[in-house]
C-alpha positions as CSV (number, residue, x, y, z in Angstrom):
1,M,-85.0,-84.2,-65.7
2,L,-81.5,-82.5,-66.4
3,T,-79.2,-82.1,-63.4
4,K,-76.5,-79.4,-62.9
5,N,-73.6,-79.0,-60.6
6,V,-74.2,-76.5,-57.9
7,T,-71.2,-74.5,-58.7
8,D,-72.0,-74.4,-62.3
9,I,-75.3,-72.9,-61.4
10,M,-73.6,-70.2,-59.2
11,V,-71.3,-69.3,-62.1
12,E,-74.1,-69.1,-64.5
13,V,-76.2,-66.7,-62.2
14,L,-72.9,-64.5,-62.0
15,E,-72.5,-64.6,-65.6
16,Q,-76.1,-63.5,-66.2
17,A,-75.7,-60.7,-63.7
18,G,-72.8,-59.2,-65.7
19,V,-69.7,-60.5,-63.7
20,R,-66.5,-60.3,-65.8
21,H,-63.9,-60.8,-63.1
22,C,-63.6,-62.8,-59.9
23,Y,-60.7,-62.0,-57.6
24,G,-59.4,-64.5,-54.9
25,I,-57.0,-67.3,-54.0
26,V,-57.9,-70.9,-54.7
27,G,-58.2,-73.4,-51.8
28,D,-59.7,-76.6,-50.9
29,T,-63.2,-75.9,-50.1
30,L,-63.4,-73.6,-53.1
31,N,-62.0,-76.1,-55.8
32,H,-65.4,-77.0,-57.3
33,F,-66.2,-73.3,-57.7
34,T,-63.1,-72.5,-59.4
35,D,-63.4,-75.4,-61.7
36,S,-66.7,-74.0,-62.9
37,I,-65.2,-70.5,-63.2
38,A,-62.5,-72.0,-65.5
39,K,-65.3,-73.3,-67.8
40,S,-66.9,-69.8,-67.9
41,N,-66.4,-66.5,-69.4
42,I,-65.5,-64.9,-66.2
43,A,-61.8,-64.1,-65.6
44,W,-60.1,-65.3,-62.5
45,V,-57.8,-62.6,-61.1
46,H,-55.1,-64.4,-58.9
47,V,-54.1,-62.0,-56.0
48,R,-51.6,-62.8,-53.4
49,H,-53.8,-61.6,-50.4
50,E,-57.4,-61.7,-50.2
51,E,-57.7,-58.3,-48.7
52,V,-56.2,-57.0,-52.0
53,G,-59.0,-58.8,-53.8
54,G,-61.6,-57.2,-51.7
55,F,-60.1,-53.7,-52.5
56,A,-59.7,-54.6,-56.2
57,A,-63.1,-56.1,-56.8
58,G,-64.7,-53.0,-55.3
59,A,-62.7,-50.5,-57.3
60,D,-63.5,-52.6,-60.6
61,A,-67.2,-52.6,-59.7
62,M,-67.3,-48.9,-58.7
63,M,-65.5,-47.6,-61.7
64,S,-67.0,-50.0,-64.3
65,G,-70.5,-50.2,-63.1
66,H,-70.5,-54.1,-63.4
67,L,-71.1,-56.4,-60.6
68,T,-67.9,-57.8,-59.7
69,A,-67.1,-61.2,-57.6
70,C,-64.3,-62.3,-55.3
71,A,-64.0,-65.8,-53.8
72,G,-62.1,-67.4,-51.0
73,S,-61.4,-70.6,-49.3
74,C,-62.9,-71.7,-45.7
75,G,-61.7,-70.1,-42.5
76,P,-58.8,-67.5,-42.9
77,G,-59.2,-67.4,-46.8
78,S,-62.6,-65.7,-47.0
79,L,-61.9,-63.9,-43.5
80,H,-59.0,-62.1,-45.1
81,F,-61.3,-60.3,-47.5
82,I,-62.9,-58.3,-44.6
83,N,-61.1,-55.0,-44.6
84,G,-61.1,-54.8,-48.5
85,L,-64.9,-55.5,-48.5
86,F,-65.6,-53.0,-45.8
87,E,-64.1,-50.4,-47.9
88,S,-66.0,-51.5,-51.0
89,H,-69.3,-51.7,-49.0
90,R,-68.8,-48.2,-47.7
91,N,-68.0,-47.1,-51.2
92,R,-71.4,-48.6,-52.3
93,S,-69.7,-51.0,-54.8
94,P,-71.6,-54.0,-56.1
95,V,-69.5,-56.9,-55.2
96,V,-70.5,-60.5,-54.4
97,L,-68.4,-62.6,-52.2
98,I,-68.4,-66.5,-52.4
99,A,-67.1,-67.4,-49.0
100,S,-66.6,-71.2,-49.1
101,Q,-67.2,-73.1,-45.9
102,L,-66.5,-76.5,-44.1
103,A,-69.0,-79.2,-44.7
104,T,-72.3,-78.7,-42.9
105,D,-71.5,-81.7,-40.6
106,Q,-68.2,-79.9,-39.4
107,A,-69.4,-76.4,-39.1
108,G,-70.7,-74.6,-36.1
109,Y,-71.6,-76.9,-33.3
110,I,-68.0,-78.0,-32.6
111,D,-64.8,-76.1,-32.7
112,F,-63.6,-77.7,-35.9
113,P,-60.3,-76.3,-37.2
114,Q,-60.8,-73.4,-39.8
115,Y,-64.4,-72.9,-38.9
116,V,-65.3,-69.3,-38.9
117,D,-68.9,-67.9,-38.7
118,F,-68.9,-65.7,-41.7
119,K,-72.5,-64.8,-41.3
120,S,-72.0,-62.9,-38.0
121,I,-68.9,-61.3,-39.3
122,Y,-70.0,-60.1,-42.9
123,K,-73.5,-59.1,-41.8
124,Q,-71.7,-55.7,-40.7
125,C,-70.6,-54.9,-44.2
126,S,-73.1,-56.4,-46.6
127,V,-76.6,-55.9,-48.0
128,F,-77.1,-59.6,-48.2
129,C,-75.6,-62.5,-46.4
130,E,-76.9,-66.0,-46.6
131,E,-75.7,-69.7,-46.7
132,I,-76.7,-72.3,-49.2
133,T,-77.8,-75.0,-46.8
134,D,-79.8,-77.0,-49.4
135,A,-78.4,-77.4,-52.8
136,N,-81.9,-76.8,-54.3
137,Q,-81.6,-73.2,-52.9
138,T,-78.7,-72.4,-55.1
139,Q,-80.2,-70.5,-58.0
140,H,-82.6,-68.7,-55.8
141,I,-80.0,-67.5,-53.2
142,M,-77.4,-66.6,-56.0
143,T,-80.2,-64.4,-57.8
144,L,-81.1,-62.7,-54.7
145,A,-77.4,-61.8,-53.8
146,C,-76.7,-60.5,-57.2
147,Q,-79.9,-58.4,-57.2
148,S,-79.2,-57.1,-53.8
149,A,-75.6,-56.0,-54.6
150,I,-76.8,-54.2,-57.7
151,S,-79.9,-52.6,-56.5
152,K,-78.9,-51.7,-52.9
153,R,-75.2,-51.1,-54.1
154,G,-73.2,-53.0,-51.6
155,V,-71.5,-56.3,-50.9
156,A,-73.4,-59.4,-51.0
157,V,-72.1,-62.7,-49.4
158,V,-73.0,-66.2,-50.4
159,I,-71.6,-68.8,-47.9
160,M,-71.1,-72.2,-49.8
161,P,-70.4,-75.4,-47.8
162,V,-68.0,-77.6,-49.5
163,N,-70.3,-80.6,-49.5
164,V,-73.1,-78.6,-51.0
165,S,-70.7,-77.4,-53.7
166,R,-70.1,-80.9,-54.8
167,Q,-73.7,-81.8,-55.2
168,Q,-75.9,-81.9,-58.4
169,V,-79.4,-80.6,-58.6
170,K,-82.4,-81.0,-60.8
171,S,-83.8,-78.0,-62.6
172,G,-86.1,-75.9,-60.4
173,L,-87.9,-72.7,-60.7
174,A,-86.1,-70.3,-63.1
175,Y,-85.3,-67.4,-60.9
176,Q,-84.3,-64.3,-63.0
177,L,-82.5,-61.2,-62.0
178,Q,-84.9,-58.2,-61.8
179,L,-83.4,-54.7,-61.9
180,A,-85.6,-51.8,-61.8
181,Q,-84.5,-48.1,-62.4
182,P,-87.1,-45.9,-60.7
183,V,-86.9,-42.1,-60.9
184,C,-87.7,-40.3,-57.7
185,T,-88.4,-36.5,-57.2
186,P,-89.7,-34.4,-54.4
187,S,-93.6,-33.7,-54.7
188,Q,-94.6,-30.6,-56.1
189,Q,-95.7,-29.2,-52.7
190,E,-92.1,-29.9,-51.5
191,L,-90.4,-28.3,-54.5
192,N,-92.6,-25.1,-54.0
193,R,-91.4,-25.0,-50.5
194,I,-87.8,-25.3,-51.6
195,K,-88.5,-22.5,-54.1
196,E,-89.8,-20.2,-51.4
197,L,-86.7,-20.7,-49.2
198,L,-84.3,-20.1,-52.0
199,N,-86.2,-17.1,-53.4
200,Q,-86.3,-15.4,-49.9
201,H,-82.7,-15.1,-49.5
202,S,-79.7,-13.5,-51.6
203,K,-76.7,-15.5,-50.1
204,V,-77.4,-19.0,-51.2
205,T,-74.6,-21.7,-51.3
206,I,-74.8,-25.1,-53.0
207,Y,-73.1,-28.1,-51.4
208,A,-72.8,-30.9,-53.7
209,G,-72.3,-34.4,-52.7
210,I,-71.6,-37.8,-54.3
211,G,-75.5,-37.8,-55.1
212,C,-74.6,-35.3,-57.9
213,E,-72.8,-37.8,-59.9
214,H,-75.1,-37.5,-63.0
215,A,-76.1,-33.9,-62.3
216,H,-73.1,-31.7,-63.3
217,D,-75.0,-29.5,-65.9
218,Q,-78.1,-29.1,-63.6
219,V,-76.0,-27.9,-60.6
220,V,-74.1,-25.4,-63.0
221,R,-77.4,-24.1,-64.2
222,L,-78.7,-23.9,-60.7
223,A,-75.7,-21.9,-59.5
224,E,-76.2,-19.5,-62.4
225,Q,-79.6,-18.9,-61.6
226,L,-79.1,-18.3,-57.9
227,N,-75.6,-16.6,-58.3
228,A,-74.6,-19.2,-55.8
229,P,-70.9,-20.5,-55.1
230,V,-70.8,-24.4,-55.4
231,V,-68.8,-26.4,-52.9
232,H,-68.4,-30.0,-53.3
233,T,-67.4,-32.9,-50.9
234,S,-64.4,-34.9,-51.7
235,R,-66.3,-37.8,-53.1
236,A,-68.1,-35.5,-55.5
237,K,-64.9,-34.0,-56.7
238,D,-64.9,-36.0,-60.2
239,F,-68.4,-34.7,-61.0
240,I,-68.6,-31.2,-59.8
241,E,-65.1,-29.6,-60.0
242,Y,-64.6,-29.5,-63.9
243,A,-66.1,-26.8,-66.2
244,N,-67.8,-25.1,-63.3
245,P,-67.2,-21.4,-62.9
246,F,-69.1,-21.4,-59.7
247,N,-66.7,-24.1,-58.1
248,M,-65.1,-23.2,-54.8
249,G,-63.6,-26.3,-54.1
250,M,-64.1,-28.4,-50.8
251,N,-65.0,-27.7,-47.2
252,G,-63.6,-29.2,-44.2
253,M,-60.0,-30.2,-43.3
254,F,-59.3,-31.0,-47.0
255,G,-60.8,-27.8,-48.3
256,N,-59.7,-24.2,-48.9
257,K,-60.7,-20.6,-47.7
258,A,-63.2,-20.2,-50.4
259,G,-65.1,-23.4,-49.8
260,L,-65.1,-22.6,-46.0
261,H,-66.3,-18.9,-46.6
262,A,-69.1,-20.1,-48.9
263,I,-70.4,-22.5,-46.4
264,M,-70.1,-20.5,-43.2
265,E,-71.3,-17.1,-44.5
266,C,-74.3,-18.1,-46.5
267,E,-77.9,-17.5,-45.5
268,V,-79.1,-20.8,-47.1
269,L,-77.2,-23.8,-47.6
270,L,-78.7,-26.3,-50.2
271,L,-77.3,-29.9,-49.6
272,L,-77.6,-31.9,-52.8
273,G,-76.9,-35.5,-52.3
274,A,-74.2,-34.6,-49.7
275,D,-73.9,-36.5,-46.3
276,F,-70.9,-34.7,-45.0
277,A,-70.2,-35.9,-41.5
278,W,-68.6,-33.0,-39.5
279,P,-71.1,-30.8,-37.9
280,E,-68.4,-28.0,-37.0
281,Y,-68.2,-27.5,-40.8
282,Y,-71.8,-26.4,-41.2
283,P,-73.0,-22.8,-40.8
284,K,-74.2,-21.7,-37.5
285,Q,-77.2,-19.5,-38.5
286,A,-78.1,-20.3,-42.2
287,K,-81.3,-22.3,-43.1
288,I,-80.3,-25.8,-44.4
289,I,-82.3,-27.4,-47.2
290,Q,-81.4,-30.9,-48.0
291,I,-82.4,-33.2,-51.0
292,D,-81.1,-36.9,-50.8
293,I,-82.2,-40.1,-52.3
294,D,-81.9,-41.7,-48.8
295,M,-84.7,-40.4,-46.4
296,M,-82.3,-41.4,-43.4
297,H,-79.8,-39.0,-44.6
298,L,-82.1,-36.0,-44.0
299,G,-80.9,-34.1,-41.0
300,R,-78.7,-36.7,-39.6
301,R,-75.5,-34.7,-39.7
302,H,-76.9,-31.4,-38.7
303,P,-80.3,-29.8,-38.0
304,I,-82.1,-28.8,-41.3
305,A,-84.9,-26.4,-42.1
306,F,-86.3,-28.7,-44.8
307,G,-85.7,-32.0,-46.3
308,A,-86.9,-33.9,-49.5
309,V,-86.2,-37.2,-50.9
310,G,-85.2,-37.3,-54.6
311,D,-82.5,-38.2,-57.2
312,I,-80.5,-35.0,-57.7
313,K,-80.7,-34.7,-61.5
314,P,-84.5,-35.0,-61.9
315,S,-85.2,-33.1,-58.8
316,L,-83.1,-30.2,-60.1
317,D,-84.7,-30.5,-63.6
318,A,-88.1,-30.1,-61.8
319,L,-86.8,-27.3,-59.5
320,L,-85.0,-24.9,-62.0
321,P,-88.1,-23.7,-63.7
322,L,-89.6,-22.6,-60.5
323,L,-86.8,-20.3,-59.4
324,E,-86.2,-16.6,-59.8
325,K,-83.1,-15.4,-61.4
326,K,-81.1,-13.6,-58.5
327,S,-79.9,-10.1,-59.4
328,S,-77.4,-9.7,-56.6
329,S,-73.9,-11.4,-57.2
330,S,-71.9,-9.7,-54.3
331,F,-71.7,-13.0,-52.3
332,L,-70.6,-14.9,-55.2
333,E,-68.1,-12.4,-56.2
334,K,-66.5,-12.4,-52.8
335,C,-66.2,-16.1,-52.8
336,L,-64.6,-16.0,-56.4
337,V,-62.0,-13.6,-54.9
338,L,-61.2,-16.1,-52.2
339,K,-61.0,-18.9,-54.7
340,E,-58.4,-17.1,-56.6
341,E,-56.4,-16.5,-53.5
342,S,-56.8,-20.2,-52.8
343,D,-55.5,-21.2,-56.1
344,V,-52.5,-18.8,-55.8
345,A,-51.8,-20.5,-52.6
346,R,-52.0,-23.9,-54.2
347,R,-49.5,-22.8,-56.9
348,K,-47.1,-21.5,-54.2
349,E,-47.3,-25.1,-52.6
350,E,-46.4,-26.7,-55.9
351,R,-42.9,-25.4,-55.6
352,V,-39.5,-26.8,-56.3
353,G,-37.9,-27.1,-52.9
354,K,-34.5,-25.7,-52.3
355,E,-31.4,-27.8,-51.9
356,G,-33.0,-30.7,-53.4
357,L,-36.0,-31.0,-51.0
358,I,-39.1,-32.6,-52.6
359,H,-42.5,-31.4,-51.4
360,P,-45.2,-33.9,-52.1
361,Q,-47.4,-31.1,-53.5
362,Y,-44.8,-30.5,-56.3
363,L,-44.6,-34.3,-57.0
364,V,-48.2,-34.7,-57.3
365,S,-48.5,-31.5,-59.4
366,L,-46.0,-33.1,-61.8
367,I,-48.1,-36.3,-62.0
368,N,-51.2,-34.0,-62.6
369,Q,-49.3,-32.3,-65.4
370,Y,-48.2,-35.3,-67.2
371,A,-50.9,-37.9,-66.7
372,D,-53.4,-38.9,-69.4
373,D,-56.6,-36.8,-69.7
374,D,-58.6,-39.9,-69.0
375,A,-56.3,-41.2,-66.2
376,F,-57.6,-43.0,-63.0
377,F,-56.0,-42.0,-59.7
378,T,-56.0,-43.8,-56.3
379,A,-54.5,-42.7,-53.1
380,D,-53.7,-44.3,-49.8
381,G,-55.4,-43.3,-46.6
382,G,-53.4,-40.5,-44.9
383,S,-51.6,-37.5,-46.4
384,P,-51.8,-39.1,-50.0
385,I,-55.6,-38.4,-49.8
386,I,-55.0,-34.9,-49.3
387,W,-52.3,-34.4,-52.0
388,L,-54.7,-36.2,-54.6
389,L,-57.7,-34.0,-53.7
390,R,-55.9,-30.8,-53.7
391,H,-53.3,-31.2,-56.6
392,I,-55.0,-33.6,-59.1
393,D,-57.4,-31.8,-61.5
394,V,-60.2,-33.6,-63.1
395,N,-61.9,-32.8,-66.4
396,G,-64.9,-34.9,-66.8
397,Q,-62.8,-37.9,-67.9
398,R,-60.3,-38.4,-65.2
399,R,-61.6,-40.3,-62.1
400,T,-60.3,-40.6,-58.5
401,L,-60.7,-43.0,-55.8
402,T,-59.5,-42.8,-52.2
403,S,-60.7,-44.3,-48.8
404,L,-62.9,-41.5,-47.8
405,L,-65.5,-43.3,-45.7
406,H,-63.5,-46.4,-44.3
407,G,-60.3,-44.5,-44.0
408,T,-58.0,-47.4,-44.4
409,M,-54.4,-47.6,-45.3
410,A,-53.0,-49.7,-48.1
411,N,-55.8,-49.3,-50.5
412,A,-54.3,-47.3,-53.3
413,M,-52.3,-50.2,-55.1
414,P,-55.0,-52.9,-54.8
415,Q,-57.7,-50.6,-56.0
416,A,-55.4,-49.6,-58.9
417,L,-55.2,-53.3,-59.8
418,G,-58.8,-53.7,-60.0
419,I,-59.4,-50.6,-62.0
420,Q,-56.6,-51.6,-64.4
421,K,-58.3,-55.0,-65.0
422,A,-61.5,-53.2,-65.7
423,F,-59.9,-50.8,-68.1
424,P,-56.9,-52.3,-69.7
425,Q,-56.5,-49.4,-72.2
426,R,-56.5,-46.5,-69.7
427,Q,-53.7,-45.1,-67.4
428,V,-54.0,-46.1,-63.8
429,I,-52.0,-44.2,-61.1
430,A,-51.7,-45.2,-57.5
431,I,-50.3,-42.6,-55.1
432,C,-49.1,-44.7,-52.1
433,G,-47.8,-43.9,-48.7
434,D,-44.6,-45.9,-47.7
435,G,-46.6,-47.4,-44.8
436,G,-49.6,-48.2,-47.0
437,L,-47.6,-49.9,-49.7
438,A,-45.5,-51.9,-47.4
439,M,-48.7,-53.3,-45.7
440,L,-49.6,-55.3,-48.9
441,L,-46.3,-55.2,-50.8
442,G,-46.6,-58.9,-52.0
443,D,-49.3,-57.9,-54.4
444,L,-46.8,-56.1,-56.6
445,L,-46.4,-59.6,-57.8
446,T,-50.0,-59.5,-59.2
447,C,-49.0,-56.5,-61.5
448,I,-46.6,-59.0,-63.2
449,Q,-48.7,-62.2,-63.0
450,E,-51.9,-60.6,-64.4
451,K,-50.0,-58.2,-66.7
452,L,-51.5,-55.1,-65.1
453,P,-49.4,-52.0,-66.2
454,I,-50.3,-49.7,-63.2
455,K,-48.1,-46.9,-62.2
456,I,-47.2,-46.7,-58.5
457,V,-45.6,-43.7,-56.8
458,V,-44.4,-44.0,-53.3
459,I,-44.5,-40.7,-51.2
460,N,-41.6,-41.9,-49.2
461,N,-41.2,-39.7,-46.0
462,S,-39.9,-42.7,-43.9
463,S,-42.8,-42.3,-41.3
464,L,-46.5,-42.8,-40.9
465,N,-46.8,-39.1,-41.7
466,F,-50.5,-38.4,-41.1
467,V,-50.4,-40.1,-37.7
468,E,-47.4,-38.0,-36.9
469,L,-49.1,-34.8,-37.8
470,E,-52.0,-35.9,-35.6
471,Q,-49.7,-36.5,-32.7
472,K,-48.2,-33.0,-33.2
473,V,-51.3,-31.1,-33.5
474,E,-52.4,-32.6,-30.2
475,G,-49.3,-31.3,-28.5
476,L,-47.6,-34.8,-28.3
477,L,-44.2,-35.8,-29.4
478,D,-44.4,-38.1,-32.3
479,N,-43.9,-41.7,-31.2
480,F,-43.5,-45.0,-33.1
481,T,-44.1,-43.3,-36.5
482,Y,-40.7,-43.8,-37.9
483,L,-40.4,-46.3,-40.8
484,Q,-37.0,-47.9,-41.8
485,N,-37.8,-48.4,-45.4
486,P,-36.1,-50.3,-48.2
487,D,-35.4,-48.7,-51.6
488,F,-38.7,-49.4,-53.1
489,G,-37.4,-49.0,-56.5
490,H,-35.0,-51.8,-56.2
491,V,-37.7,-54.1,-54.5
492,A,-40.0,-53.3,-57.5
493,E,-37.1,-54.3,-60.0
494,A,-36.6,-57.7,-58.3
495,I,-40.2,-58.3,-58.6
496,G,-40.2,-57.4,-62.4
497,L,-41.7,-53.9,-62.5
498,K,-39.6,-50.9,-63.7
499,G,-38.3,-49.4,-60.5
500,M,-37.0,-46.0,-60.0
501,T,-36.0,-44.0,-57.0
502,Q,-35.7,-40.2,-56.7
503,T,-34.0,-38.7,-53.7
504,H,-33.4,-35.2,-54.9
505,G,-35.6,-32.5,-56.6
506,E,-33.3,-32.1,-59.5
507,G,-34.4,-34.4,-62.3
508,L,-37.8,-35.2,-60.8
509,E,-39.8,-33.8,-63.7
510,Q,-37.9,-36.0,-66.2
511,A,-38.4,-39.0,-63.9
512,V,-42.2,-38.7,-63.7
513,Q,-42.5,-38.4,-67.4
514,T,-40.2,-41.6,-67.8
515,W,-42.2,-43.4,-65.3
516,L,-45.6,-42.6,-66.7
517,A,-44.3,-43.3,-70.3
518,H,-43.2,-47.0,-69.4
519,D,-45.0,-49.7,-71.2
520,G,-45.8,-51.9,-68.3
521,P,-46.0,-51.8,-64.4
522,A,-43.6,-49.2,-63.0
523,L,-42.8,-47.8,-59.5
524,L,-41.3,-44.4,-58.6
525,D,-40.0,-44.2,-55.1
526,V,-39.7,-40.5,-54.3
527,H,-38.1,-39.3,-50.9
528,T,-40.3,-36.4,-50.0
529,N,-40.1,-33.8,-47.1
530,P,-40.5,-35.8,-44.0
531,M,-41.7,-32.7,-42.0
532,E,-44.4,-31.6,-44.5
533,L,-47.4,-30.0,-42.8
534,V,-50.9,-30.5,-43.9
535,M,-52.6,-27.1,-43.4
536,P,-56.4,-27.0,-43.0
537,P,-58.3,-24.0,-44.4
538,D,-58.9,-22.7,-40.8
539,P,-56.1,-23.5,-38.6
540,N,-57.6,-22.7,-35.2
541,I,-55.9,-21.4,-32.1
542,G,-56.0,-24.6,-30.4
543,Q,-54.2,-26.5,-33.2
544,V,-51.6,-23.7,-33.2
545,T,-51.2,-23.9,-29.5
546,S,-50.9,-27.7,-29.4
547,T,-48.2,-27.7,-32.3
548,S,-46.3,-25.1,-30.3
549,K,-46.5,-27.4,-27.2
550,Y,-45.1,-30.2,-29.5
551,A,-42.2,-27.8,-30.4
552,V,-41.4,-27.2,-26.7
553,K,-41.5,-30.7,-25.8
554,A,-39.4,-31.7,-28.6
555,L,-36.7,-29.1,-27.6
556,L,-36.8,-30.3,-24.0
557,A,-36.4,-33.9,-25.3
558,G,-33.4,-33.0,-27.3
559,R,-35.0,-33.1,-30.7
560,V,-33.6,-29.8,-31.8
561,D,-33.2,-30.9,-35.5
562,D,-36.8,-32.1,-35.6
563,V,-38.1,-28.6,-34.7
564,K,-35.6,-27.0,-37.1
565,S,-36.6,-29.2,-39.9
566,L,-40.3,-28.6,-39.2
567,L,-39.7,-24.8,-39.5
568,V,-37.2,-24.8,-42.5
569,N,-38.7,-27.4,-44.6
570,N,-42.1,-25.9,-44.6
571,F,-41.6,-22.1,-44.5
572,I,-38.0,-21.6,-46.0
573,K,-37.4,-24.4,-48.4
C-alpha cells in the first residue's frame, strides 16, 4: 500500500479546498510543512510578523472568497497570529491556521521551553480547533478544518506536532470536502405576518446590514414599494450605498442626520441582515421587524416585534409580491431633504484649509476623486475608519475593509497586502494612522519582497487621535497620546518604496495623483490637522459639556495654545 508524508497530505487537502496563498514565517517545527508547500501550487507569502500574516490572510479570504492559509512555528511563532486572526474570525473570513507544535513527548505535561497550549487560546477565535495526535488522522482533521472554515465562515486551527509532521502514513479513508449551499427563507406564515406589519404603517425605514451583500437590487425595489428610506450599517456600505436613490447613509456615531432621523422617527424599522450593536441608536417607539440568517441575532441587540430566519435576497424575493405599494411619500421626502443637507455638510468638510492646514477629510476626498473605479480601500482603527466611511464613495466595484467588529489598530497596511496578493491587477489603498502604521512598520519590507504595489497614505497628526478625542469628550486632559514620528516618507524610501511627504495643503492634490500613479509600492506621509474633531450626527449635551470641561482644564493647565488650535483649526481654518 502506498504511503505519503503527513505534510504532503495536509497540503493536498488545502489545495483541494481552493487555497492559493499561505502567509507566515518559517521555523523549526514548521519545516516539513513548508517543504511540502514548496512542492505545491500554493504560494508562500513571507511576512515579517505573524500578526501581519493573520490580517493579510483574512483580508485575502474575505475579498477573494477563497479559503486562505497561514502557518507558524511553535510557541511564539503561531502565538503571534492571534490578533490578526481574531480580526479575521470576527470578519467571518475563511482561514486555516497550521500551528506547528513541539513533539508530543515534550508538550503539555512539563514546562518545556516554547510550549504554548494553542487549543485553549485559539478556541476563542475559531470555528474549529484540533490537534493531529495520530498521523492517521491527518486527512480527516484537515478536511474537517477546511470544511468548517468555509461553511461556518471563520478561522479553523490545526495544531501539528513536529514529530507527527515527520511521519508517513498509508492511504486510508478518502475524506472529501462537502460544501452545501442551502437557501433559507421565512415560512409563508412568517412572510404574511411581516406583510401585515409593513402594510399597516406609512413610516417604514429599512436598516440594511452585511447580510444584504447579494441583495442590493431587492433592497432598492423594496424601498421603492414602501416609499422607505434605506439606512445601512458601516459593514454594508459596499453593497447598499451605490445606485440607490433611497440611501440615507449610516446611523450611529459614524452616520449623518438623515440616517439618524430615518431610524429614530419611523413607525416600523425593518432590520435586514443587520446586527447593529448600540441600543441607543434604535428607535424608542417603533415596531422592529428583523430578518437574519442567524437565529441567535434575532432580538439580541434590542427588543423586536417580530423576527424570522432567512437569507436576505431570497427572503425579499418572496416578500415583495405580497406588499402593497404605499401612496404616501412624505416621510421619505423629509429624509431626502436631510440627506441633501448632510451631503452639503460633507462637501464643506472636504475643504482646503487656510494657511496650508490639511484637514483629513480633504485628503481622503482627493483619494476618492483620483482612485480607480475598482479600487480596494482599507483603513486603520480610529479616525481613519471614519474618514473612509464618510468620504470614500463606492460604486458596486470598489470595496472597503476596516476593523469594525474587532476594533484593532494596525490592520490597514497588512490587510492591503493580502488583498493585493489576491488581486495583483487592482489598485489597493491603505489609509493608515501614524500610530497604526508604526505598530507593524517592519512589514513595509513585505511590499518589496513580495512585489506588492500597495499605496499607503499616513494620516500623520502626531497623536493617537481617536483616543485623544475620547479623552476630551469625557472632559479629561489628553494624556500620553502624543507621537514623536519620523518622516515616514524617508523611512519608506530607505526600505525601497516610493516615499513622499506633504506638510502643506498647497500641492497636495498633485501629490495624491503622483502617489496613486506610481508603478510600485508607494507611501504618502501627510501632516494633517492635529486637532481635527470627529462630529457625530447628534452631539449631545453631555458630550458638549465634557468637551467644555476639557477646555477649561487645558486653560488652567497652561495649555492655551491647545484650546486655541482646537477652535481655530476646526471652525476657522
